[in-house]
MOPAC internal coordinates of N, CA, C and O (Angstrom, degrees):
PM7 1SCF
backbone

  N    0.0000 0     0.00 0     0.00 0    0    0    0
  C    1.4541 1     0.00 0     0.00 0    1    0    0
  C    1.5257 1   107.69 1     0.00 0    2    1    0
  O    1.2310 1   120.55 1   -42.42 1    3    2    1
  N    1.3257 1   116.55 1   137.58 1    3    2    1
  C    1.4652 1   117.18 1   179.86 1    5    3    2
  C    1.5374 1   110.26 1   -76.58 1    6    5    3
  O    1.2310 1   121.67 1   -19.88 1    7    6    5
  N    1.3197 1   114.42 1   160.12 1    7    6    5
  C    1.4687 1   121.02 1  -174.32 1    9    7    6
  C    1.5155 1   111.81 1   -59.36 1   10    9    7
  O    1.2310 1   119.85 1   139.16 1   11   10    9
  N    1.3161 1   117.89 1   -40.84 1   11   10    9
  C    1.4669 1   120.18 1  -176.30 1   13   11   10
  C    1.5301 1   111.19 1   -64.19 1   14   13   11
  O    1.2310 1   120.21 1   138.82 1   15   14   13
  N    1.3194 1   117.20 1   -41.18 1   15   14   13
  C    1.4702 1   120.44 1   178.58 1   17   15   14
  C    1.5359 1   109.94 1   -65.71 1   18   17   15
  O    1.2310 1   120.54 1   136.86 1   19   18   17
  N    1.3165 1   116.57 1   -43.14 1   19   18   17
  C    1.4606 1   120.43 1   178.90 1   21   19   18
  C    1.5262 1   110.18 1   -60.95 1   22   21   19
  O    1.2310 1   120.77 1   133.44 1   23   22   21
  N    1.3353 1   116.13 1   -46.56 1   23   22   21
  C    1.4704 1   120.80 1   179.54 1   25   23   22
  C    1.5342 1   110.79 1   -60.21 1   26   25   23
  O    1.2310 1   120.77 1   139.43 1   27   26   25
  N    1.3266 1   116.13 1   -40.57 1   27   26   25
  C    1.4619 1   121.16 1   177.84 1   29   27   26
  C    1.5351 1   110.26 1   -59.27 1   30   29   27
  O    1.2310 1   120.37 1   137.15 1   31   30   29
  N    1.3338 1   116.89 1   -42.85 1   31   30   29
  C    1.4676 1   120.74 1   178.73 1   33   31   30
  C    1.5256 1   111.50 1   -65.04 1   34   33   31
  O    1.2310 1   120.45 1   142.86 1   35   34   33
  N    1.3326 1   116.74 1   -37.14 1   35   34   33
  C    1.4656 1   120.39 1   177.02 1   37   35   34
  C    1.5231 1   110.01 1   -64.37 1   38   37   35
  O    1.2310 1   120.19 1   134.12 1   39   38   37
  N    1.3257 1   117.25 1   -45.88 1   39   38   37
  C    1.4675 1   120.38 1  -179.16 1   41   39   38
  C    1.5359 1   110.99 1   -65.19 1   42   41   39
  O    1.2310 1   120.39 1   144.27 1   43   42   41
  N    1.3383 1   116.87 1   -35.73 1   43   42   41
  C    1.4668 1   119.68 1   175.52 1   45   43   42
  C    1.5236 1   110.57 1   -64.29 1   46   45   43
  O    1.2310 1   120.54 1   141.39 1   47   46   45
  N    1.3298 1   116.57 1   -38.61 1   47   46   45
  C    1.4663 1   120.35 1   178.56 1   49   47   46
  C    1.5271 1   110.27 1   -63.17 1   50   49   47
  O    1.2310 1   120.45 1   137.26 1   51   50   49
  N    1.3245 1   116.74 1   -42.74 1   51   50   49
  C    1.4705 1   120.16 1   177.68 1   53   51   50
  C    1.5298 1   108.90 1   -64.18 1   54   53   51
  O    1.2310 1   120.60 1   135.91 1   55   54   53
  N    1.3178 1   116.45 1   -44.09 1   55   54   53
  C    1.4644 1   120.82 1  -179.51 1   57   55   54
  C    1.5136 1   113.95 1   -65.54 1   58   57   55
  O    1.2310 1   120.47 1   157.83 1   59   58   57
  N    1.3325 1   116.70 1   -22.17 1   59   58   57
  C    1.4660 1   119.70 1  -178.87 1   61   59   58
  C    1.5285 1   113.13 1   -87.84 1   62   61   59
  O    1.2310 1   120.46 1   177.44 1   63   62   61
  N    1.3288 1   116.73 1    -2.56 1   63   62   61
  C    1.4613 1   119.65 1   176.64 1   65   63   62
  C    1.5267 1   109.07 1   -62.51 1   66   65   63
  O    1.2310 1   120.08 1   -31.64 1   67   66   65
  N    1.3223 1   117.45 1   148.36 1   67   66   65
  C    1.4715 1   118.39 1   175.70 1   69   67   66
  C    1.5311 1   110.58 1   -55.33 1   70   69   67
  O    1.2310 1   120.98 1   -35.69 1   71   70   69
  N    1.3135 1   115.72 1   144.31 1   71   70   69
  C    1.4690 1   121.43 1  -176.65 1   73   71   70
  C    1.5273 1   112.32 1   -53.69 1   74   73   71
  O    1.2310 1   120.11 1   142.87 1   75   74   73
  N    1.3287 1   117.40 1   -37.13 1   75   74   73
  C    1.4628 1   119.95 1  -178.85 1   77   75   74
  C    1.5283 1   111.91 1   -60.54 1   78   77   75
  O    1.2310 1   119.95 1   153.40 1   79   78   77
  N    1.3355 1   117.71 1   -26.60 1   79   78   77
  C    1.4641 1   120.90 1   177.17 1   81   79   78
  C    1.5315 1   111.08 1   -89.33 1   82   81   79
  O    1.2310 1   120.60 1   136.41 1   83   82   81
  N    1.3348 1   116.45 1   -43.59 1   83   82   81
  C    1.4782 1   119.61 1   179.98 1   85   83   82
  C    1.5191 1   111.60 1   -57.04 1   86   85   83
  O    1.2310 1   120.34 1   137.88 1   87   86   85
  N    1.3269 1   116.95 1   -42.12 1   87   86   85
  C    1.4570 1   119.92 1  -176.62 1   89   87   86
  C    1.5236 1   112.37 1   -73.49 1   90   89   87
  O    1.2310 1   120.15 1   163.32 1   91   90   89
  N    1.3353 1   117.32 1   -16.68 1   91   90   89
  C    1.4662 1   121.06 1  -179.70 1   93   91   90
  C    1.5309 1   112.91 1   -99.72 1   94   93   91
  O    1.2310 1   120.07 1  -179.89 1   95   94   93
  N    1.3392 1   117.47 1     0.11 1   95   94   93
  C    1.4602 1   119.17 1   175.60 1   97   95   94
  C    1.5203 1   107.66 1   -66.98 1   98   97   95
  O    1.2310 1   120.53 1   -59.62 1   99   98   97
  N    1.3169 1   116.59 1   120.38 1   99   98   97
  C    1.4557 1   120.52 1  -176.63 1  101   99   98
  C    1.5158 1   110.53 1  -128.21 1  102  101   99
  O    1.2310 1   120.98 1   -52.71 1  103  102  101
  N    1.3175 1   115.73 1   127.29 1  103  102  101
  C    1.4531 1   122.42 1   172.12 1  105  103  102
  C    1.5338 1   111.39 1    55.95 1  106  105  103
  O    1.2310 1   120.94 1  -127.97 1  107  106  105
  N    1.3329 1   115.82 1    52.03 1  107  106  105
  C    1.4703 1   120.82 1  -179.94 1  109  107  106
  C    1.5293 1   109.79 1  -138.66 1  110  109  107
  O    1.2310 1   121.06 1   -46.86 1  111  110  109
  N    1.3294 1   115.58 1   133.14 1  111  110  109
  C    1.4574 1   122.24 1   174.16 1  113  111  110
  C    1.5248 1   108.48 1  -106.94 1  114  113  111
  O    1.2310 1   120.59 1   -41.13 1  115  114  113
  N    1.3172 1   116.49 1   138.87 1  115  114  113
  C    1.4596 1   121.71 1   175.32 1  117  115  114
  C    1.5219 1   106.56 1  -110.92 1  118  117  115
  O    1.2310 1   121.00 1   -57.66 1  119  118  117
  N    1.3384 1   115.70 1   122.34 1  119  118  117
  C    1.4619 1   121.10 1  -176.44 1  121  119  118
  C    1.5262 1   109.76 1  -129.15 1  122  121  119
  O    1.2310 1   121.45 1   -16.84 1  123  122  121
  N    1.3321 1   114.84 1   163.16 1  123  122  121
  C    1.4582 1   122.40 1   176.88 1  125  123  122
  C    1.5168 1   108.32 1  -115.68 1  126  125  123
  O    1.2310 1   120.55 1   -42.99 1  127  126  125
  N    1.3336 1   116.54 1   137.01 1  127  126  125
  C    1.4646 1   122.70 1   173.83 1  129  127  126
  C    1.5270 1   107.26 1  -132.92 1  130  129  127
  O    1.2310 1   120.94 1   -24.48 1  131  130  129
  N    1.3239 1   115.82 1   155.52 1  131  130  129
  C    1.4637 1   118.93 1   177.87 1  133  131  130
  C    1.5213 1   111.40 1   -64.58 1  134  133  131
  O    1.2310 1   120.73 1   120.64 1  135  134  133
  N    1.3311 1   116.20 1   -59.36 1  135  134  133
  C    1.4614 1   123.40 1  -175.78 1  137  135  134
  C    1.5217 1   110.07 1  -133.99 1  138  137  135
  O    1.2310 1   119.74 1   -25.56 1  139  138  137
  N    1.3191 1   118.10 1   154.44 1  139  138  137
  C    1.4664 1   119.93 1   172.31 1  141  139  138
  C    1.5263 1   110.49 1   -70.47 1  142  141  139
  O    1.2310 1   121.17 1   -32.01 1  143  142  141
  N    1.3188 1   115.36 1   147.99 1  143  142  141
  C    1.4658 1   120.89 1   175.82 1  145  143  142
  C    1.5237 1   109.13 1   -77.59 1  146  145  143
  O    1.2310 1   120.77 1   -10.49 1  147  146  145
  N    1.3229 1   116.14 1   169.51 1  147  146  145
  C    1.4689 1   120.08 1   177.52 1  149  147  146
  C    1.5268 1   110.71 1   -59.84 1  150  149  147
  O    1.2310 1   120.30 1   139.02 1  151  150  149
  N    1.3347 1   117.02 1   -40.98 1  151  150  149
  C    1.4679 1   118.68 1  -179.76 1  153  151  150
  C    1.5341 1   111.10 1   -67.70 1  154  153  151
  O    1.2310 1   119.86 1   146.70 1  155  154  153
  N    1.3235 1   117.88 1   -33.30 1  155  154  153
  C    1.4645 1   120.25 1   177.83 1  157  155  154
  C    1.5268 1   111.28 1   -70.60 1  158  157  155
  O    1.2310 1   120.53 1   154.83 1  159  158  157
  N    1.3191 1   116.60 1   -25.17 1  159  158  157
  C    1.4643 1   121.05 1   179.84 1  161  159  158
  C    1.5272 1   112.94 1   -82.62 1  162  161  159
  O    1.2310 1   120.26 1   171.18 1  163  162  161
  N    1.3317 1   117.10 1    -8.82 1  163  162  161
  C    1.4670 1   120.12 1  -179.96 1  165  163  162
  C    1.5251 1   109.54 1   -57.33 1  166  165  163
  O    1.2310 1   120.94 1   -51.48 1  167  166  165
  N    1.3010 1   115.80 1   128.52 1  167  166  165
  C    1.4570 1   120.48 1   179.01 1  169  167  166
  C    1.5163 1   114.48 1    89.42 1  170  169  167
  O    1.2310 1   120.23 1   174.15 1  171  170  169
  N    1.3341 1   117.17 1    -5.85 1  171  170  169
  C    1.4636 1   119.90 1   177.59 1  173  171  170
  C    1.5289 1   107.39 1   -84.91 1  174  173  171
  O    1.2310 1   120.64 1   -52.94 1  175  174  173
  N    1.2966 1   116.39 1   127.06 1  175  174  173
  C    1.4595 1   120.91 1  -177.24 1  177  175  174
  C    1.5143 1   113.19 1   -63.52 1  178  177  175
  O    1.2310 1   121.57 1   -30.75 1  179  178  177
  N    1.2993 1   114.60 1   149.25 1  179  178  177
  C    1.4674 1   121.54 1   178.10 1  181  179  178
  C    1.5298 1   109.38 1   -56.89 1  182  181  179
  O    1.2310 1   120.89 1   -44.11 1  183  182  181
  N    1.3094 1   115.91 1   135.89 1  183  182  181
  C    1.4523 1   120.49 1   179.68 1  185  183  182
  C    1.5219 1   114.61 1    84.82 1  186  185  183
  O    1.2310 1   120.16 1   179.98 1  187  186  185
  N    1.3332 1   117.30 1    -0.02 1  187  186  185
  C    1.4703 1   120.82 1   178.65 1  189  187  186
  C    1.5256 1   109.29 1  -104.23 1  190  189  187
  O    1.2310 1   121.07 1   -33.83 1  191  190  189
  N    1.3226 1   115.55 1   146.17 1  191  190  189
  C    1.4525 1   121.71 1   176.69 1  193  191  190
  C    1.5162 1   109.56 1  -101.43 1  194  193  191
  O    1.2310 1   120.45 1   -41.98 1  195  194  193
  N    1.3153 1   116.74 1   138.02 1  195  194  193
  C    1.4563 1   121.14 1   174.85 1  197  195  194
  C    1.5212 1   107.62 1   -94.82 1  198  197  195
  O    1.2310 1   120.71 1   -66.55 1  199  198  197
  N    1.3246 1   116.25 1   113.45 1  199  198  197
  C    1.4679 1   121.80 1  -177.24 1  201  199  198
  C    1.5166 1   112.20 1   -97.62 1  202  201  199
  O    1.2310 1   120.68 1   154.13 1  203  202  201
  N    1.3253 1   116.31 1   -25.87 1  203  202  201
  C    1.4543 1   121.72 1   179.24 1  205  203  202
  C    1.5122 1   108.99 1  -157.05 1  206  205  203
  O    1.2310 1   121.02 1   -18.88 1  207  206  205
  N    1.3301 1   115.65 1   161.12 1  207  206  205
  C    1.4635 1   119.73 1  -177.99 1  209  207  206
  C    1.5190 1   109.87 1  -149.44 1  210  209  207
  O    1.2310 1   121.22 1   -49.59 1  211  210  209
  N    1.3262 1   115.28 1   130.41 1  211  210  209
  C    1.4671 1   121.61 1   172.87 1  213  211  210
  C    1.5211 1   107.77 1  -101.50 1  214  213  211
  O    1.2310 1   120.56 1   -51.37 1  215  214  213
  N    1.3286 1   116.53 1   128.63 1  215  214  213
  C    1.4607 1   122.39 1   175.90 1  217  215  214
  C    1.5154 1   107.74 1  -128.61 1  218  217  215
  O    1.2310 1   120.77 1   -60.68 1  219  218  217
  N    1.3216 1   116.13 1   119.32 1  219  218  217
  C    1.4536 1   118.88 1   179.47 1  221  219  218
  C    1.5141 1   111.81 1   159.46 1  222  221  219
  O    1.2310 1   121.90 1    18.38 1  223  222  221
  N    1.3123 1   113.97 1  -161.62 1  223  222  221
  C    1.4653 1   122.04 1   179.91 1  225  223  222
  C    1.5226 1   107.35 1  -110.50 1  226  225  223
  O    1.2310 1   120.30 1   -68.59 1  227  226  225
  N    1.3363 1   117.04 1   111.41 1  227  226  225
  C    1.4705 1   119.08 1   179.81 1  229  227  226
  C    1.5306 1   111.12 1   -56.62 1  230  229  227
  O    1.2310 1   120.93 1   -31.76 1  231  230  229
  N    1.2995 1   115.83 1   148.24 1  231  230  229
  C    1.4641 1   120.43 1  -177.05 1  233  231  230
  C    1.5218 1   112.68 1   -56.00 1  234  233  231
  O    1.2310 1   119.89 1   144.73 1  235  234  233
  N    1.3308 1   117.82 1   -35.27 1  235  234  233
  C    1.4680 1   118.73 1  -177.68 1  237  235  234
  C    1.5275 1   112.40 1   -71.80 1  238  237  235
  O    1.2310 1   120.03 1   168.43 1  239  238  237
  N    1.3235 1   117.55 1   -11.57 1  239  238  237
  C    1.4703 1   120.63 1   178.38 1  241  239  238
  C    1.5296 1   112.53 1  -103.62 1  242  241  239
  O    1.2310 1   120.07 1  -176.69 1  243  242  241
  N    1.2956 1   117.48 1     3.31 1  243  242  241
  C    1.4581 1   120.74 1  -179.50 1  245  243  242
  C    1.5170 1   109.36 1   -85.60 1  246  245  243
  O    1.2310 1   121.11 1   -58.65 1  247  246  245
  N    1.2997 1   115.49 1   121.35 1  247  246  245
  C    1.4537 1   120.15 1   178.36 1  249  247  246
  C    1.5125 1   110.83 1  -106.22 1  250  249  247
  O    1.2310 1   120.95 1    15.62 1  251  250  249
  N    1.3070 1   115.78 1  -164.38 1  251  250  249
  C    1.4591 1   121.16 1  -179.49 1  253  251  250
  C    1.5241 1   111.70 1   -65.63 1  254  253  251
  O    1.2310 1   120.26 1   158.92 1  255  254  253
  N    1.3334 1   117.12 1   -21.08 1  255  254  253
  C    1.4656 1   121.59 1   179.16 1  257  255  254
  C    1.5252 1   112.48 1   -77.05 1  258  257  255
  O    1.2310 1   120.17 1   167.19 1  259  258  257
  N    1.3371 1   117.28 1   -12.81 1  259  258  257
  C    1.4601 1   121.03 1  -175.88 1  261  259  258
  C    1.5161 1   110.30 1   -74.36 1  262  261  259
  O    1.2310 1   120.41 1   -60.18 1  263  262  261
  N    1.2908 1   116.82 1   119.82 1  263  262  261
  C    1.4602 1   121.53 1   177.37 1  265  263  262
  C    1.5110 1   110.44 1   172.44 1  266  265  263
  O    1.2310 1   120.68 1   -21.92 1  267  266  265
  N    1.3073 1   116.31 1   158.08 1  267  266  265
  C    1.4531 1   122.54 1  -179.95 1  269  267  266
  C    1.5308 1   111.68 1    51.70 1  270  269  267
  O    1.2310 1   121.30 1  -134.41 1  271  270  269
  N    1.3353 1   115.11 1    45.59 1  271  270  269
  C    1.4552 1   120.57 1   179.24 1  273  271  270
  C    1.5266 1   109.12 1  -119.50 1  274  273  271
  O    1.2310 1   121.32 1   -23.23 1  275  274  273
  N    1.3190 1   115.09 1   156.77 1  275  274  273
  C    1.4641 1   119.71 1   176.60 1  277  275  274
  C    1.5304 1   108.92 1   -62.22 1  278  277  275
  O    1.2310 1   120.17 1   -28.35 1  279  278  277
  N    1.3221 1   117.28 1   151.65 1  279  278  277
  C    1.4677 1   119.36 1   179.92 1  281  279  278
  C    1.5268 1   111.89 1   -62.82 1  282  281  279
  O    1.2310 1   121.22 1   -30.02 1  283  282  281
  N    1.3271 1   115.27 1   149.98 1  283  282  281
  C    1.4525 1   120.49 1   167.61 1  285  283  282
  C    1.5298 1   106.59 1   -62.19 1  286  285  283
  O    1.2310 1   121.02 1   -19.28 1  287  286  285
  N    1.3102 1   115.65 1   160.72 1  287  286  285
  C    1.4617 1   119.26 1  -177.13 1  289  287  286
  C    1.5262 1   109.60 1  -133.54 1  290  289  287
  O    1.2310 1   121.27 1   -51.09 1  291  290  289
  N    1.3143 1   115.17 1   128.91 1  291  290  289
  C    1.4537 1   121.75 1   171.14 1  293  291  290
  C    1.5199 1   106.04 1  -112.59 1  294  293  291
  O    1.2310 1   121.01 1   -59.56 1  295  294  293
  N    1.3236 1   115.67 1   120.44 1  295  294  293
  C    1.4565 1   120.74 1   179.00 1  297  295  294
  C    1.5203 1   108.36 1  -110.07 1  298  297  295
  O    1.2310 1   120.84 1   -50.53 1  299  298  297
  N    1.3232 1   116.00 1   129.47 1  299  298  297
  C    1.4586 1   122.58 1   175.57 1  301  299  298
  C    1.5321 1   106.24 1  -107.55 1  302  301  299
  O    1.2310 1   120.58 1   -55.69 1  303  302  301
  N    1.3292 1   116.50 1   124.31 1  303  302  301
  C    1.4601 1   121.60 1  -173.80 1  305  303  302
  C    1.5319 1   110.77 1   -95.03 1  306  305  303
  O    1.2310 1   121.33 1   -67.37 1  307  306  305
  N    1.3150 1   115.07 1   112.63 1  307  306  305
  C    1.4565 1   122.26 1  -173.40 1  309  307  306
  C    1.5236 1   113.77 1   -65.65 1  310  309  307
  O    1.2310 1   119.54 1   128.24 1  311  310  309
  N    1.3069 1   118.49 1   -51.76 1  311  310  309
  C    1.4672 1   121.18 1  -172.53 1  313  311  310
  C    1.5296 1   112.99 1   -64.57 1  314  313  311
  O    1.2310 1   118.84 1   136.67 1  315  314  313
  N    1.3366 1   119.81 1   -43.33 1  315  314  313
  C    1.4751 1   118.00 1   176.18 1  317  315  314
  C    1.5294 1   113.08 1   -63.28 1  318  317  315
  O    1.2310 1   120.09 1   143.82 1  319  318  317
  N    1.3290 1   117.44 1   -36.18 1  319  318  317
  C    1.4634 1   120.00 1   178.01 1  321  319  318
  C    1.5201 1   109.46 1   -66.58 1  322  321  319
  O    1.2310 1   120.15 1   135.47 1  323  322  321
  N    1.3197 1   117.33 1   -44.53 1  323  322  321
  C    1.4633 1   120.12 1   178.43 1  325  323  322
  C    1.5283 1   111.03 1   -62.08 1  326  325  323
  O    1.2310 1   120.25 1   141.30 1  327  326  325
  N    1.3315 1   117.12 1   -38.70 1  327  326  325
  C    1.4655 1   121.06 1  -179.69 1  329  327  326
  C    1.5298 1   111.37 1   -65.03 1  330  329  327
  O    1.2310 1   120.37 1   149.15 1  331  330  329
  N    1.3157 1   116.90 1   -30.85 1  331  330  329
  C    1.4622 1   121.96 1  -178.15 1  333  331  330
  C    1.5225 1   112.50 1   -80.14 1  334  333  331
  O    1.2310 1   120.72 1   155.21 1  335  334  333
  N    1.3326 1   116.23 1   -24.79 1  335  334  333
  C    1.4624 1   121.14 1  -171.00 1  337  335  334
  C    1.5321 1   111.87 1  -108.53 1  338  337  335
  O    1.2310 1   121.27 1   -23.17 1  339  338  337
  N    1.3424 1   115.18 1   156.83 1  339  338  337
  C    1.4609 1   120.41 1  -177.06 1  341  339  338
  C    1.5268 1   114.49 1  -102.91 1  342  341  339
  O    1.2310 1   120.48 1   159.73 1  343  342  341
  N    1.3210 1   116.69 1   -20.27 1  343  342  341
  C    1.4635 1   119.68 1  -176.11 1  345  343  342
  C    1.5283 1   109.48 1  -151.85 1  346  345  343
  O    1.2310 1   120.85 1    -8.04 1  347  346  345
  N    1.3285 1   115.98 1   171.96 1  347  346  345
  C    1.4647 1   119.81 1  -177.79 1  349  347  346
  C    1.5228 1   112.48 1   -62.74 1  350  349  347
  O    1.2310 1   119.90 1   145.54 1  351  350  349
  N    1.3162 1   117.79 1   -34.46 1  351  350  349
  C    1.4664 1   120.15 1   178.21 1  353  351  350
  C    1.5227 1   110.45 1   -62.40 1  354  353  351
  O    1.2310 1   120.05 1   135.76 1  355  354  353
  N    1.3362 1   117.52 1   -44.24 1  355  354  353
  C    1.4614 1   120.74 1   177.86 1  357  355  354
  C    1.5288 1   110.83 1   -65.25 1  358  357  355
  O    1.2310 1   120.59 1   139.94 1  359  358  357
  N    1.3362 1   116.49 1   -40.06 1  359  358  357
  C    1.4705 1   120.40 1   177.90 1  361  359  358
  C    1.5225 1   109.78 1   -60.70 1  362  361  359
  O    1.2310 1   120.39 1   134.45 1  363  362  361
  N    1.3125 1   116.85 1   -45.55 1  363  362  361
  C    1.4669 1   121.65 1   179.71 1  365  363  362
  C    1.5240 1   110.83 1   -60.28 1  366  365  363
  O    1.2310 1   120.66 1   133.10 1  367  366  365
  N    1.3261 1   116.35 1   -46.90 1  367  366  365
  C    1.4656 1   120.18 1   179.55 1  369  367  366
  C    1.5259 1   111.28 1   -62.25 1  370  369  367
  O    1.2310 1   120.37 1   138.29 1  371  370  369
  N    1.3295 1   116.90 1   -41.71 1  371  370  369
  C    1.4629 1   120.76 1  -178.79 1  373  371  370
  C    1.5247 1   110.77 1   -67.97 1  374  373  371
  O    1.2310 1   120.06 1   140.24 1  375  374  373
  N    1.3178 1   117.49 1   -39.76 1  375  374  373
  C    1.4663 1   120.84 1   176.09 1  377  375  374
  C    1.5213 1   109.72 1   -58.15 1  378  377  375
  O    1.2310 1   120.25 1   133.15 1  379  378  377
  N    1.3211 1   117.13 1   -46.85 1  379  378  377
  C    1.4743 1   120.63 1   179.48 1  381  379  378
  C    1.5224 1   110.60 1   -58.84 1  382  381  379
  O    1.2310 1   120.43 1   135.66 1  383  382  381
  N    1.3325 1   116.78 1   -44.34 1  383  382  381
  C    1.4585 1   120.45 1  -179.91 1  385  383  382
  C    1.5270 1   111.31 1   -63.46 1  386  385  383
  O    1.2310 1   120.36 1   134.79 1  387  386  385
  N    1.3256 1   116.93 1   -45.21 1  387  386  385
  C    1.4682 1   121.14 1  -177.95 1  389  387  386
  C    1.5293 1   110.51 1   -67.31 1  390  389  387
  O    1.2310 1   119.80 1   137.74 1  391  390  389
  N    1.3158 1   117.99 1   -42.26 1  391  390  389
  C    1.4651 1   120.88 1   178.27 1  393  391  390
  C    1.5261 1   110.03 1   -60.26 1  394  393  391
  O    1.2310 1   119.80 1   133.10 1  395  394  393
  N    1.3218 1   117.99 1   -46.90 1  395  394  393
  C    1.4812 1   120.68 1   178.78 1  397  395  394
  C    1.5273 1   110.71 1   -60.39 1  398  397  395
  O    1.2310 1   120.61 1   138.81 1  399  398  397
  N    1.3221 1   116.43 1   -41.19 1  399  398  397
  C    1.4642 1   121.71 1   180.00 1  401  399  398
  C    1.5318 1   110.84 1   -61.00 1  402  401  399
  O    1.2310 1   120.42 1   131.36 1  403  402  401
  N    1.3288 1   116.80 1   -48.64 1  403  402  401
  C    1.4693 1   120.56 1  -177.66 1  405  403  402
  C    1.5263 1   111.72 1   -70.92 1  406  405  403
  O    1.2310 1   119.95 1   144.30 1  407  406  405
  N    1.3279 1   117.71 1   -35.70 1  407  406  405
  C    1.4657 1   120.96 1   175.68 1  409  407  406
  C    1.5293 1   109.68 1   -63.21 1  410  409  407
  O    1.2310 1   120.10 1   142.07 1  411  410  409
  N    1.3196 1   117.41 1   -37.93 1  411  410  409
  C    1.4683 1   120.86 1   177.34 1  413  411  410
  C    1.5260 1   110.61 1   -60.66 1  414  413  411
  O    1.2310 1   120.21 1   141.65 1  415  414  413
  N    1.3368 1   117.21 1   -38.35 1  415  414  413
  C    1.4699 1   120.01 1   175.06 1  417  415  414
  C    1.5272 1   110.47 1   -61.94 1  418  417  415
  O    1.2310 1   120.00 1   139.24 1  419  418  417
  N    1.3292 1   117.61 1   -40.76 1  419  418  417
  C    1.4654 1   122.01 1   178.31 1  421  419  418
  C    1.5318 1   110.57 1   -57.22 1  422  421  419
  O    1.2310 1   120.71 1   143.72 1  423  422  421
  N    1.3304 1   116.24 1   -36.28 1  423  422  421
  C    1.4611 1   120.08 1   179.86 1  425  423  422
  C    1.5236 1   112.67 1   -86.08 1  426  425  423
  O    1.2310 1   120.32 1   176.01 1  427  426  425
  N    1.3365 1   117.00 1    -3.99 1  427  426  425
  C    1.4541 1   119.97 1   172.69 1  429  427  426
  C    1.5202 1   116.59 1   107.49 1  430  429  427
  O    1.2310 1   119.68 1  -173.42 1  431  430  429
  N    1.3103 1   118.22 1     6.58 1  431  430  429
  C    1.4573 1   120.16 1   178.43 1  433  431  430
  C    1.5240 1   109.23 1   -78.89 1  434  433  431
  O    1.2310 1   120.66 1   -51.08 1  435  434  433
  N    1.3176 1   116.35 1   128.92 1  435  434  433
  C    1.4577 1   121.82 1  -178.06 1  437  435  434
  C    1.5180 1   113.15 1   -78.83 1  438  437  435
  O    1.2310 1   121.44 1   -15.24 1  439  438  437
  N    1.3151 1   114.85 1   164.76 1  439  438  437
  C    1.4718 1   121.37 1  -177.12 1  441  439  438
  C    1.5302 1   112.18 1   -61.08 1  442  441  439
  O    1.2310 1   120.17 1   136.71 1  443  442  441
  N    1.3209 1   117.29 1   -43.29 1  443  442  441
  C    1.4724 1   120.23 1  -179.03 1  445  443  442
  C    1.5208 1   110.81 1   -60.04 1  446  445  443
  O    1.2310 1   120.40 1   133.01 1  447  446  445
  N    1.3188 1   116.84 1   -46.99 1  447  446  445
  C    1.4744 1   120.69 1  -179.69 1  449  447  446
  C    1.5255 1   111.07 1   -65.02 1  450  449  447
  O    1.2310 1   120.12 1   140.25 1  451  450  449
  N    1.3318 1   117.38 1   -39.75 1  451  450  449
  C    1.4621 1   119.92 1   178.55 1  453  451  450
  C    1.5210 1   111.72 1   -62.26 1  454  453  451
  O    1.2310 1   120.40 1   139.98 1  455  454  453
  N    1.3264 1   116.83 1   -40.02 1  455  454  453
  C    1.4754 1   120.61 1   178.10 1  457  455  454
  C    1.5272 1   109.93 1   -63.20 1  458  457  455
  O    1.2310 1   120.04 1   139.66 1  459  458  457
  N    1.3280 1   117.53 1   -40.34 1  459  458  457
  C    1.4599 1   120.60 1   177.33 1  461  459  458
  C    1.5235 1   110.92 1   -62.00 1  462  461  459
  O    1.2310 1   120.94 1   135.09 1  463  462  461
  N    1.3244 1   115.80 1   -44.91 1  463  462  461
  C    1.4703 1   120.57 1   179.51 1  465  463  462
  C    1.5229 1   110.28 1   -62.09 1  466  465  463
  O    1.2310 1   120.55 1   134.89 1  467  466  465
  N    1.3344 1   116.56 1   -45.11 1  467  466  465
  C    1.4649 1   120.89 1  -178.58 1  469  467  466
  C    1.5212 1   112.19 1   -64.93 1  470  469  467
  O    1.2310 1   120.31 1   151.87 1  471  470  469
  N    1.3221 1   117.02 1   -28.13 1  471  470  469
  C    1.4772 1   120.77 1   176.95 1  473  471  470
  C    1.5178 1   111.74 1   -84.70 1  474  473  471
  O    1.2310 1   120.51 1   175.34 1  475  474  473
  N    1.3348 1   116.64 1    -4.66 1  475  474  473
  C    1.4566 1   120.88 1   178.77 1  477  475  474
  C    1.5135 1   114.42 1    82.36 1  478  477  475
  O    1.2310 1   120.89 1  -160.95 1  479  478  477
  N    1.3344 1   115.91 1    19.05 1  479  478  477
  C    1.4517 1   119.81 1   179.09 1  481  479  478
  C    1.5199 1   109.76 1   -83.69 1  482  481  479
  O    1.2310 1   120.07 1   -35.59 1  483  482  481
  N    1.3017 1   117.47 1   144.41 1  483  482  481
  C    1.4664 1   123.04 1   179.79 1  485  483  482
  C    1.5192 1   111.24 1   -72.36 1  486  485  483
  O    1.2310 1   121.04 1    12.55 1  487  486  485
  N    1.3116 1   115.62 1  -167.45 1  487  486  485
  C    1.4585 1   121.23 1  -177.79 1  489  487  486
  C    1.4536 1   114.29 1   -77.17 1  490  489  487
  O    1.2310 1   120.10 1   180.00 1  491  490  489

C-alpha cells in the first residue's frame, strides 16, 4: 500500500473517533512512519511488533505547569501493520485498533488496562 493511502486510512481512523474524544485531543500530532527506530523499540519485548507509539504527557498528568511544549506524538507504523495483515480490510481494521489504543494513552490509560479492555475483560 502506498504511503498516501495508508495515511488517509489513519486520518479516517482518527476522524471516526467519537466526538467526545476528537474534541478533547489536545496538543497531539498523529504521524505515519515505515518502521520504528531502535530508540522507539527500547522496552519492546523480543518477538513483539510495535504497531504504534504514543510519546508525550498524558492529559491526566498535565498540571498548571503544562504549556508551551512540543506536541505529543502518536506514530502509526505502516510496515509492521502491513506485515501483520493480509488485505486492505484487515489493514484498515488494525489501523483503527492501533489509533484507538494510542489515543487512549494520550488520555492516560495505561498499557495493562488497555490489554484488559482489548481482551474484553471488565473492570
